[in-house]
ZADO-1210 file (C-alpha; in nm, 4 decimals, padded with zeros to 6 digits):
<atoms>
<atom x="00.0000" y="00.0000" z="00.0000" code="MET" pos="1"/>
<atom x="00.1218" y="00.3499" z="-00.0781" code="ALA" pos="2"/>
<atom x="00.2075" y="00.5543" z="00.2262" code="GLN" pos="3"/>
<atom x="00.0149" y="00.8755" z="00.2802" code="LYS" pos="4"/>
<atom x="00.2306" y="01.1832" z="00.3188" code="THR" pos="5"/>
<atom x="00.1629" y="01.3736" z="00.6383" code="ALA" pos="6"/>
<atom x="00.0336" y="01.7287" z="00.5816" code="PRO" pos="7"/>
<atom x="00.3073" y="01.9906" z="00.5850" code="ASP" pos="8"/>
<atom x="00.2001" y="02.2234" z="00.8665" code="SER" pos="9"/>
<atom x="00.4696" y="02.4755" z="00.7747" code="THR" pos="10"/>
<atom x="00.3431" y="02.5060" z="00.4192" code="ARG" pos="11"/>
<atom x="-00.0156" y="02.5240" z="00.5389" code="ARG" pos="12"/>
<atom x="00.0728" y="02.7990" z="00.7856" code="SER" pos="13"/>
<atom x="00.2524" y="02.9982" z="00.5155" code="GLU" pos="14"/>
<atom x="-00.0504" y="02.9696" z="00.2846" code="ARG" pos="15"/>
<atom x="-00.2739" y="03.0948" z="00.5641" code="SER" pos="16"/>
<atom x="-00.0372" y="03.3799" z="00.6465" code="ARG" pos="17"/>
<atom x="-00.0239" y="03.4841" z="00.2807" code="ARG" pos="18"/>
<atom x="-00.4028" y="03.4707" z="00.2530" code="ALA" pos="19"/>
<atom x="-00.4358" y="03.6860" z="00.5659" code="ILE" pos="20"/>
<atom x="-00.1927" y="03.9442" z="00.4270" code="TYR" pos="21"/>
<atom x="-00.3808" y="03.9596" z="00.0979" code="ASP" pos="22"/>
<atom x="-00.7148" y="03.9891" z="00.2769" code="ALA" pos="23"/>
<atom x="-00.6002" y="04.2720" z="00.5035" code="ALA" pos="24"/>
<atom x="-00.4512" y="04.4724" z="00.2158" code="LEU" pos="25"/>
<atom x="-00.7605" y="04.4239" z="00.0016" code="ALA" pos="26"/>
<atom x="-01.0045" y="04.5153" z="00.2778" code="LEU" pos="27"/>
<atom x="-00.8271" y="04.8323" z="00.3862" code="VAL" pos="28"/>
<atom x="-00.8514" y="04.9519" z="00.0285" code="GLY" pos="29"/>
<atom x="-01.2165" y="04.8543" z="-00.0083" code="GLU" pos="30"/>
<atom x="-01.3744" y="04.9512" z="00.3239" code="VAL" pos="31"/>
<atom x="-01.1044" y="05.1533" z="00.5003" code="GLY" pos="32"/>
<atom x="-00.9169" y="05.0861" z="00.8214" code="TYR" pos="33"/>
<atom x="-01.1990" y="05.1787" z="01.0607" code="VAL" pos="34"/>
<atom x="-01.4438" y="04.9288" z="00.9097" code="LYS" pos="35"/>
<atom x="-01.1842" y="04.6562" z="00.8632" code="MET" pos="36"/>
<atom x="-01.2158" y="04.3891" z="01.1339" code="THR" pos="37"/>
<atom x="-01.0371" y="04.0709" z="01.2332" code="ILE" pos="38"/>
<atom x="-01.3577" y="03.8821" z="01.1534" code="GLU" pos="39"/>
<atom x="-01.3667" y="04.0297" z="00.8033" code="ALA" pos="40"/>
<atom x="-00.9997" y="03.9486" z="00.7445" code="ILE" pos="41"/>
<atom x="-01.0538" y="03.5906" z="00.8613" code="ALA" pos="42"/>
<atom x="-01.3597" y="03.5444" z="00.6402" code="ALA" pos="43"/>
<atom x="-01.1809" y="03.6904" z="00.3367" code="ARG" pos="44"/>
<atom x="-00.8739" y="03.4742" z="00.3979" code="ALA" pos="45"/>
<atom x="-01.0750" y="03.1585" z="00.4649" code="GLY" pos="46"/>
<atom x="-00.9302" y="03.1020" z="00.8120" code="VAL" pos="47"/>
<atom x="-01.0678" y="03.1100" z="01.1644" code="GLY" pos="48"/>
<atom x="-01.0187" y="03.4324" z="01.3563" code="LYS" pos="49"/>
<atom x="-00.8401" y="03.2296" z="01.6253" code="GLN" pos="50"/>
<atom x="-00.5691" y="03.1654" z="01.3640" code="THR" pos="51"/>
<atom x="-00.5161" y="03.5386" z="01.3279" code="ILE" pos="52"/>
<atom x="-00.5118" y="03.6000" z="01.7023" code="TYR" pos="53"/>
<atom x="-00.2543" y="03.3233" z="01.7399" code="ARG" pos="54"/>
<atom x="-00.0107" y="03.5296" z="01.5320" code="TRP" pos="55"/>
<atom x="-00.1204" y="03.8901" z="01.5855" code="TRP" pos="56"/>
<atom x="-00.2779" y="04.0815" z="01.8751" code="PRO" pos="57"/>
<atom x="-00.4766" y="04.3275" z="01.6625" code="SER" pos="58"/>
<atom x="-00.5802" y="04.4280" z="01.3127" code="LYS" pos="59"/>
<atom x="-00.3173" y="04.7025" z="01.3122" code="SER" pos="60"/>
<atom x="-00.0457" y="04.4428" z="01.3730" code="ALA" pos="61"/>
<atom x="-00.1811" y="04.2326" z="01.0851" code="VAL" pos="62"/>
<atom x="-00.1840" y="04.5310" z="00.8516" code="LEU" pos="63"/>
<atom x="00.1667" y="04.6401" z="00.9487" code="LEU" pos="64"/>
<atom x="00.3138" y="04.2970" z="00.8747" code="ASP" pos="65"/>
<atom x="00.1144" y="04.2735" z="00.5522" code="ALA" pos="66"/>
<atom x="00.2456" y="04.6129" z="00.4407" code="PHE" pos="67"/>
<atom x="00.6040" y="04.5249" z="00.5318" code="LEU" pos="68"/>
<atom x="00.5707" y="04.2087" z="00.3252" code="ASP" pos="69"/>
<atom x="00.4251" y="04.4087" z="00.0358" code="LEU" pos="70"/>
<atom x="00.7175" y="04.6512" z="00.0522" code="SER" pos="71"/>
<atom x="00.9662" y="04.3641" z="00.0432" code="GLU" pos="72"/>
<atom x="00.7941" y="04.2206" z="-00.2628" code="GLN" pos="73"/>
<atom x="00.8057" y="04.5601" z="-00.4333" code="ALA" pos="74"/>
<atom x="01.1787" y="04.5905" z="-00.3618" code="SER" pos="75"/>
<atom x="01.2376" y="04.2455" z="-00.5091" code="ALA" pos="76"/>
<atom x="01.0408" y="04.3343" z="-00.8238" code="GLU" pos="77"/>
<atom x="01.2259" y="04.6632" z="-00.8651" code="LEU" pos="78"/>
<atom x="01.5608" y="04.4858" z="-00.8305" code="SER" pos="79"/>
<atom x="01.4544" y="04.2236" z="-01.0847" code="ALA" pos="80"/>
<atom x="01.3591" y="04.4950" z="-01.3350" code="LYS" pos="81"/>
<atom x="01.7006" y="04.6509" z="-01.2813" code="ALA" pos="82"/>
<atom x="01.8625" y="04.3155" z="-01.3604" code="GLY" pos="83"/>
<atom x="01.9989" y="04.2630" z="-01.0093" code="LEU" pos="84"/>
<atom x="02.0411" y="03.9065" z="-00.8832" code="ALA" pos="85"/>
<atom x="01.9606" y="04.0111" z="-00.5251" code="GLU" pos="86"/>
<atom x="01.7303" y="04.2675" z="-00.3698" code="VAL" pos="87"/>
<atom x="01.8964" y="04.6082" z="-00.3658" code="ALA" pos="88"/>
<atom x="01.9755" y="04.7221" z="-00.0127" code="THR" pos="89"/>
<atom x="02.1196" y="05.0631" z="-00.0937" code="ALA" pos="90"/>
<atom x="02.0487" y="05.3714" z="-00.3009" code="ILE" pos="91"/>
<atom x="02.2365" y="05.3459" z="-00.6318" code="PRO" pos="92"/>
<atom x="02.5737" y="05.5189" z="-00.6365" code="ASP" pos="93"/>
<atom x="02.6515" y="05.6229" z="-00.9920" code="SER" pos="94"/>
<atom x="02.8837" y="05.8971" z="-00.8713" code="GLY" pos="95"/>
<atom x="02.6145" y="06.1545" z="-00.9539" code="ASP" pos="96"/>
<atom x="02.4258" y="06.2306" z="-00.6316" code="LEU" pos="97"/>
<atom x="02.1602" y="06.4434" z="-00.8006" code="GLU" pos="98"/>
<atom x="02.0744" y="06.1722" z="-01.0530" code="ALA" pos="99"/>
<atom x="02.0657" y="05.9015" z="-00.7874" code="ASP" pos="100"/>
<atom x="01.8343" y="06.0979" z="-00.5578" code="LEU" pos="101"/>
<atom x="01.5997" y="06.1834" z="-00.8433" code="LYS" pos="102"/>
<atom x="01.5854" y="05.8175" z="-00.9428" code="TYR" pos="103"/>
<atom x="01.4938" y="05.7036" z="-00.5926" code="VAL" pos="104"/>
<atom x="01.2359" y="05.9778" z="-00.5338" code="LEU" pos="105"/>
<atom x="01.0690" y="05.9017" z="-00.8649" code="ARG" pos="106"/>
<atom x="01.0403" y="05.5373" z="-00.7600" code="ALA" pos="107"/>
<atom x="00.8976" y="05.6554" z="-00.4280" code="THR" pos="108"/>
<atom x="00.6317" y="05.8605" z="-00.6062" code="VAL" pos="109"/>
<atom x="00.5384" y="05.5584" z="-00.8171" code="ASP" pos="110"/>
<atom x="00.4807" y="05.3645" z="-00.4962" code="GLU" pos="111"/>
<atom x="00.2939" y="05.6449" z="-00.3194" code="MET" pos="112"/>
<atom x="00.0533" y="05.6880" z="-00.6096" code="THR" pos="113"/>
<atom x="-00.0119" y="05.3146" z="-00.6446" code="ASN" pos="114"/>
<atom x="-00.3513" y="05.2417" z="-00.4766" code="PRO" pos="115"/>
<atom x="-00.2171" y="04.9069" z="-00.3574" code="LYS" pos="116"/>
<atom x="00.0365" y="05.0919" z="-00.1391" code="PHE" pos="117"/>
<atom x="-00.1494" y="05.4144" z="-00.0755" code="ASP" pos="118"/>
<atom x="-00.4438" y="05.2791" z="00.1261" code="ALA" pos="119"/>
<atom x="-00.2495" y="05.0674" z="00.3790" code="PRO" pos="120"/>
<atom x="00.0257" y="05.3289" z="00.4133" code="ALA" pos="121"/>
<atom x="-00.2260" y="05.6018" z="00.4952" code="ARG" pos="122"/>
<atom x="-00.4089" y="05.3750" z="00.7388" code="ALA" pos="123"/>
<atom x="-00.0884" y="05.2882" z="00.9232" code="LEU" pos="124"/>
<atom x="00.0318" y="05.6498" z="00.9278" code="ALA" pos="125"/>
<atom x="-00.2997" y="05.7703" z="01.0700" code="ALA" pos="126"/>
<atom x="-00.3357" y="05.4910" z="01.3245" code="GLU" pos="127"/>
<atom x="00.0255" y="05.5356" z="01.4312" code="GLY" pos="128"/>
<atom x="-00.0604" y="05.8857" z="01.5550" code="VAL" pos="129"/>
<atom x="-00.3083" y="05.7557" z="01.8151" code="VAL" pos="130"/>
<atom x="-00.1565" y="05.4105" z="01.8678" code="ASN" pos="131"/>
<atom x="00.1863" y="05.4771" z="02.0163" code="GLU" pos="132"/>
<atom x="00.3049" y="05.1164" z="01.9960" code="GLN" pos="133"/>
<atom x="00.2078" y="05.0851" z="01.6311" code="LEU" pos="134"/>
<atom x="00.3641" y="05.4227" z="01.5567" code="GLY" pos="135"/>
<atom x="00.6961" y="05.3126" z="01.7054" code="ARG" pos="136"/>
<atom x="00.6912" y="04.9851" z="01.5139" code="GLU" pos="137"/>
<atom x="00.5988" y="05.1617" z="01.1890" code="PHE" pos="138"/>
<atom x="00.8956" y="05.3957" z="01.2270" code="VAL" pos="139"/>
<atom x="01.1368" y="05.1272" z="01.3471" code="GLU" pos="140"/>
<atom x="01.0516" y="04.8570" z="01.0947" code="LYS" pos="141"/>
<atom x="00.9720" y="05.0617" z="00.7855" code="LEU" pos="142"/>
<atom x="01.0650" y="05.4304" z="00.7939" code="LEU" pos="143"/>
<atom x="01.4033" y="05.4282" z="00.9673" code="GLU" pos="144"/>
<atom x="01.5550" y="05.1524" z="00.7485" code="PRO" pos="145"/>
<atom x="01.4504" y="05.3513" z="00.4404" code="GLN" pos="146"/>
<atom x="01.5875" y="05.6776" z="00.5789" code="LEU" pos="147"/>
<atom x="01.9142" y="05.5066" z="00.6669" code="GLN" pos="148"/>
<atom x="01.9640" y="05.4336" z="00.2976" code="LEU" pos="149"/>
<atom x="01.9656" y="05.8094" z="00.2326" code="TYR" pos="150"/>
<atom x="02.2090" y="05.8630" z="00.5206" code="VAL" pos="151"/>
<atom x="02.4481" y="05.6052" z="00.3752" code="ASP" pos="152"/>
<atom x="02.4276" y="05.7562" z="00.0256" code="ARG" pos="153"/>
<atom x="02.4878" y="06.1100" z="00.1547" code="LEU" pos="154"/>
<atom x="02.7877" y="05.9969" z="00.3584" code="ARG" pos="155"/>
<atom x="02.9331" y="05.8370" z="00.0478" code="ALA" pos="156"/>
<atom x="02.8763" y="06.1669" z="-00.1343" code="ALA" pos="157"/>
<atom x="03.0589" y="06.3494" z="00.1442" code="GLN" pos="158"/>
<atom x="03.3567" y="06.1196" z="00.0973" code="GLU" pos="159"/>
<atom x="03.3473" y="06.2015" z="-00.2749" code="GLN" pos="160"/>
<atom x="03.3422" y="06.5755" z="-00.2020" code="GLY" pos="161"/>
<atom x="02.9876" y="06.6247" z="-00.3321" code="GLN" pos="162"/>
<atom x="02.8417" y="06.7230" z="00.0068" code="VAL" pos="163"/>
<atom x="02.9985" y="06.9667" z="00.2536" code="ALA" pos="164"/>
<atom x="03.1775" y="06.7907" z="00.5430" code="PRO" pos="165"/>
<atom x="02.9773" y="06.9727" z="00.8118" code="HIS" pos="166"/>
<atom x="02.6366" y="06.8573" z="00.6778" code="VAL" pos="167"/>
<atom x="02.4433" y="06.6121" z="00.8961" code="ASP" pos="168"/>
<atom x="02.2986" y="06.3564" z="00.6497" code="PRO" pos="169"/>
<atom x="02.0113" y="06.2660" z="00.8836" code="ARG" pos="170"/>
<atom x="01.8901" y="06.6269" z="00.8845" code="ILE" pos="171"/>
<atom x="01.9697" y="06.6922" z="00.5174" code="ALA" pos="172"/>
<atom x="01.7490" y="06.4072" z="00.3924" code="LEU" pos="173"/>
<atom x="01.4461" y="06.5771" z="00.5480" code="GLU" pos="174"/>
<atom x="01.4800" y="06.8537" z="00.2876" code="LEU" pos="175"/>
<atom x="01.3150" y="06.6231" z="00.0337" code="TRP" pos="176"/>
<atom x="01.1511" y="06.3418" z="00.2327" code="THR" pos="177"/>
<atom x="00.9631" y="06.5844" z="00.4604" code="GLY" pos="178"/>
<atom x="00.7930" y="06.7918" z="00.1884" code="PRO" pos="179"/>
<atom x="00.7154" y="06.4789" z="-00.0130" code="LEU" pos="180"/>
<atom x="00.5495" y="06.3084" z="00.2852" code="ALA" pos="181"/>
<atom x="00.3530" y="06.6233" z="00.3720" code="GLN" pos="182"/>
<atom x="00.2171" y="06.6644" z="00.0196" code="ARG" pos="183"/>
<atom x="00.1214" y="06.2955" z="00.0119" code="TRP" pos="184"/>
<atom x="-00.0503" y="06.3019" z="00.3509" code="LEU" pos="185"/>
<atom x="-00.2408" y="06.6262" z="00.3047" code="GLN" pos="186"/>
<atom x="-00.3244" y="06.6026" z="-00.0671" code="HIS" pos="187"/>
<atom x="-00.2117" y="06.9640" z="-00.1046" code="THR" pos="188"/>
<atom x="-00.1050" y="06.9057" z="-00.4658" code="ALA" pos="189"/>
<atom x="-00.0412" y="06.6168" z="-00.7053" code="PRO" pos="190"/>
<atom x="00.2779" y="06.4146" z="-00.6763" code="LEU" pos="191"/>
<atom x="00.4975" y="06.3827" z="-00.9809" code="GLY" pos="192"/>
<atom x="00.8502" y="06.3523" z="-01.1125" code="TYR" pos="193"/>
<atom x="00.8810" y="06.7254" z="-01.1791" code="GLU" pos="194"/>
<atom x="00.8049" y="06.7927" z="-00.8132" code="TYR" pos="195"/>
<atom x="01.0546" y="06.5414" z="-00.6753" code="THR" pos="196"/>
<atom x="01.3244" y="06.6542" z="-00.9190" code="ASP" pos="197"/>
<atom x="01.2721" y="07.0120" z="-00.8007" code="THR" pos="198"/>
<atom x="01.2982" y="06.9047" z="-00.4366" code="LEU" pos="199"/>
<atom x="01.6346" y="06.7459" z="-00.5068" code="VAL" pos="200"/>
<atom x="01.7612" y="07.0530" z="-00.6925" code="GLU" pos="201"/>
<atom x="01.6492" y="07.2925" z="-00.4192" code="TYR" pos="202"/>
<atom x="01.8036" y="07.0716" z="-00.1512" code="ALA" pos="203"/>
<atom x="02.1371" y="07.0377" z="-00.3272" code="LEU" pos="204"/>
<atom x="02.1754" y="07.3893" z="-00.4662" code="TYR" pos="205"/>
<atom x="01.9590" y="07.6083" z="-00.2417" code="GLY" pos="206"/>
<atom x="01.7213" y="07.8849" z="-00.3403" code="ILE" pos="207"/>
<atom x="01.9440" y="08.1893" z="-00.2913" code="ALA" pos="208"/>
<atom x="02.0900" y="08.3468" z="-00.6075" code="PRO" pos="209"/>
<atom x="02.4482" y="08.2473" z="-00.6818" code="ARG" pos="210"/>
</atoms>
């Protein structure tokens, strides 16, 4: 008699986790964060809500992990399009700081204006204001690693003589990331490549006449 293979609990758990991620991301886009519930995520994913509570304490925790996973997938896809064998873990260094920053900010705008990213990112940003724990995790797990990439690139530019030695990279990066985030959050004006290119130029060359 042929032996029956025991079910692979690891594979089953990964399928459930993936289904939960997909359900949370879809629901936050369809009904919004306030109306999204653990029960709705479980029903959409085809799992029991006890499965979700076994891995996450709240819907915000589910959404944060789902968004982190989505961001990792996006990074992998971007690296594949660029012909890289591994996921890029740094801002490109072509030797031209202006060109490299414009490239990265354009990619950021593409992500910000993609509905798949926009809805969960806004939900997490808003909830992080009133949920201190979520806010800290959002910054620690997502924002700070991304900002550190700018710090590393600016330090490399300093070594190449493209940035003044006294400049603090962690403050300098806010010259373009801050305005971009504010325009995205408040819908004050459309996002676009022309805008991000201008941010880079103003940050690097200033606005005073030379």
